[in-house]
N, C-alpha and C positions, 0 to 999 in steps of 0.2 A: 474445524469449520467446514470441512468438505462434506457436502451433502449430495443427495442423489443427482441433482441437476448437473453438478460439476463432475460427479463420478462417471457418468455415462460418456463423457468426452475427455476426461483427464486421466484416464488409465491408472497409472501407478498410485495416485493419491486417493482412490476411491475408499470411502468409509472412514476416513481419518477426520473425525469431528473435532471441533474446537475443544471440547471437554477432554477428549483423549489426548490432544496436543498438550494441554495444561498438565494432565496427569503424567504424561511421559516426561515433561520437563521437570516436574517435581521429583519424579523418581531419579532423575539425574542429579538431584541435590540443589535445585534452584528454588529459592524462596521468593515468590513474587511479592513486590510491594502491593499495597492496595492501589489499583490503577484508575486515568482519563486523558484550517486555521482560517482564520478568516481569509480565504483566498478567492481567486477568481479574476476576472478581467474581461476586457472586450473580446468578442469573438469574431472580429472583422477578418474577412478573408478565409474563414473556415466553413462558411455556409450555414450558420445558425443565426436565428433572429436575436435581436437584443432583448434583454429582460431585466427585471429587478432582482433583488435578493431572493434566493431560493425559488425563483420562477423558472419552471422547466422550459428549456429552449430546444429540446430534442432528446434523443436517446443515444447511448453509446452502443453501436451494434457489436454483439458478441456472439459469434456463430455457434459456439459450443454449448449454448445454454437453451437451445430449443425454443427460441422466441422470447426468452427472458432477457431484458436489457436493463442497464442502469440509466436512470434519468440524468441528463446533462443540464446543469444550471449555470447561469452567467456568473453568479457570485453566491457562495454558500455562507449562511449565517452560522458558522461553526467555529467556536472558539478553542476547540481541541486541536492538538497536532494531527497531521494527516500525511500519509506518504504520497509521492507523486511519481509519474513516469514522464520523461521528456524525450521528444524526438519528432519525426514527421508524423502527421496524423495517420497517414496510411500505414506506416510501419507499426505504430502503436496498436491500431485496430487489428492488424494481422497477427501481432504477437500475443494478444490476450486470447487464451484458449477457453477460458471459462471463469466462473466466479461462484461463490456461495456467500450467504449472508445478505445484508441489505444496506443500502446507503445511496449516495449520489456522487456525481462527478462534476467538479467545476473545471472549466476549460479556459486556459489563458493562451492567447496568441502572442508569441514572443517576437522581438525585433529581428532575431536571427532567421525567422521564417519557420521555426519549429513551433510546436505547441507543448504545453504542460497540462497533463491531466492529473488533477488532484482528487484523491479518493477519500470521501467522507463516510463515516459510519463504521459499523462493525462488520467487516467483510474480509474475504480472502480471494485473491486473484490467482489463476494458474496461467503462467506465461510459457511460451515455447522458448526453451533455452537456446536453441540454435539461432532463432531469429533475433532474440535479445542481443546476442553477441555480434552477429553479423551486421545488424543495423546500428549498433552503437547507442541503443536506448539507455538513458541514464535513470537511475533510481535515487530519489532523495526524499527529504522530509521538509514539511513546512510547519513552523512553530509560530503561533499567534502571540500577541503581547501578553495574554493572560498566563502563559507558561514561561514568560521571561524569568530566568533565574531558578527554574524548577530543578530539583535534584534529579540526576540522571545516572543511568548505568547502561553498560552494553557488554557484549561478549557472547560466547557460545553457551548454550544451556548447560548448567552445571559449573560454569567457570566465569560468571559475569563479574564485572568490577565497576566501581564508581568512575564516572568521567566528569568533566567540567560541567557546571550548570548550563541548562539550555539558554540559547539566545534567540530572540525573535527573528524570523526570516526564513529563508530557504538554505538548505545545505545538502550536499551529496552524501549518500550512504555508500559504504564499501561493498555493496551487494554484488555488483558485476565482477569486480576483481576477485572476491572470495569464491564466487561460483566458477570463474574461469580456472581457478586452481583446484577445483573439486572439493573445496572446504565446507560446502553447505550440505553435503550428503555423507552421513545420515543425520548430523547434528545441526539444529537450527542456530542461526545467529540472531541475536535479539537486541532490541533497544527499548528501554523503559524510562519513564519519568514520573515523578510524583510532585504535585504542587499542593501546598498546604491549603490553598483557597480555590483552586480550579480543578482538582481531581487528579486522575492518573491516566497513563497511556502505556500501551505496549505494542511493539511491532516485532514481527518475526519473518525470517526468510529461510526457506527450507527447499532443497532440491531432491527430487525423486524421479529417476529415469530421465525422460525427455522434457520434464516440466520443472519450473521453478515456482514455488508458492510464496506469495507475499501477502501478509495479513496483519490486521490490527484489531485491538479491542481495548475497552476502557474499563 
């Protein structure tokens, strides 16, 4: 999924398209299932206007994309799983080095004073690995009710295994811990799910040099 906009700022990941990623994973022996939350919340205290479902309330500034930003929405009408980043708003914005693909971001202000940015759509983020670990930003996934009980699998490309069915709600992913141990370079860690009525979903995390790439597709 890494295209030219991300390549110009993301260094080690340049030219690594989504199709090449899938081909590389298949070459490692991974057979992907046929793949496909409703999140959001008030943005009080973060400096954005209130809005309805899918109504744009601002943009997420990403300095590495030469003026290309992701729209911020108060609440996304997206019934598919989606990954999120959680931390202080300033830390989150500083850690995102670029993106490819398209989508939107719903923003939740949490009682702890932190915010949760939930990324919707088929996209890939490039994160500064040093800032990710020094700021304690957490990576997780949000699962909507439509994927409750969906068959799921996870693991490194080439050695994935079934896990318990998905449950609706938010849960942390082991991305930060795996990256701290150097386990995400060069083999990506993946999470996938297949719902008989709602479609399919795939998430990946891959480290290259100073950057950590998080992406999803359906």
